[in-house]
C-alpha positions in Angstrom: 141.7 132.8 118.4 140.7 136.5 117.9 137.5 137.6 116.4 136.8 140.3 113.8 133.8 142.6 113.7 131.4 142.2 110.8 128.0 143.6 109.9 125.1 141.1 110.5 121.5 141.3 109.2 119.0 142.9 111.5 115.2 143.0 111.6 114.9 146.7 112.3 113.4 149.1 109.8 115.0 152.5 109.2 112.3 154.3 111.3 113.2 152.2 114.3 116.9 152.8 113.8 116.1 156.6 113.5 114.1 156.5 116.8 117.0 154.7 118.5 119.4 157.2 117.1 117.4 160.1 118.6 117.5 158.4 122.0 121.3 158.2 121.8 121.8 161.8 120.6 119.4 163.2 123.2 121.5 161.9 126.1 123.8 164.8 125.7 127.0 162.7 125.4 130.1 164.1 123.7 131.9 162.8 120.7 133.7 159.5 121.5 137.1 161.2 121.3 138.8 158.9 123.9 138.3 155.5 125.4 136.2 156.7 128.4 133.8 158.7 126.2 133.5 155.9 123.6 132.7 153.3 126.3 130.0 155.5 127.7 128.6 156.0 124.2 128.7 152.3 123.5 126.8 151.6 126.8 124.1 154.1 125.7 123.8 152.6 122.2 123.4 149.1 123.7 120.9 150.3 126.3 118.8 152.0 123.6 119.0 149.1 121.1 116.5 146.7 122.6 117.8 143.2 122.1 120.0 143.8 119.1 123.3 144.0 121.0 124.7 142.0 123.9 123.5 143.7 127.1 126.9 143.0 128.8 128.2 146.1 127.0 125.9 148.4 129.1 128.7 148.0 131.6 131.5 150.5 130.9 134.3 148.1 131.8 133.0 145.5 129.3 132.8 148.3 126.7 136.4 149.3 127.4 137.5 145.7 127.0 135.6 145.4 123.6 137.1 148.7 122.4 140.6 147.5 123.4 140.1 144.3 121.5 138.7 146.1 118.5 140.3 149.4 118.0 138.5 149.8 114.6 135.3 150.1 116.7 136.5 153.5 118.0 136.8 154.9 114.5 133.4 153.4 113.6 131.8 155.1 116.6 133.4 158.4 115.7 132.0 158.2 112.2 128.6 157.2 113.6 128.6 160.0 116.1 129.4 162.6 113.4 126.5 161.2 111.3 124.2 160.9 114.4 123.4 157.4 113.0 124.3 154.3 115.0 122.7 151.7 112.7 126.1 150.3 111.7 127.1 149.9 115.4 123.8 148.1 116.1 124.5 145.7 113.2 127.9 144.6 114.4 128.6 141.0 115.2 131.8 139.1 115.4 133.3 136.2 113.6 133.8 133.8 115.2 131.1 135.0 117.7 132.7 136.0 120.9 132.3 139.7 121.7 129.1 141.1 120.3 
């Protein structure tokens, strides 16, 4: 059975999301224009998100696997990067729960 990504509620206020966004942007990463860059960006988003995302995705290879299973995530990350806002990525879960 495959899972689909969906937004889930979070307990973070906008200020906290903005602080986390700044941490991601200040890493100097490039736009997630390919799988390698996207997996690095995902790792940084996870690492700077406290406990909101599964820490296994700090590992680049797990991120690659997730991106391969959910190609729509690549587009979501590109949009998030352009906006310099990763709240949507932080709010992702899966149904049934299996990846995030």
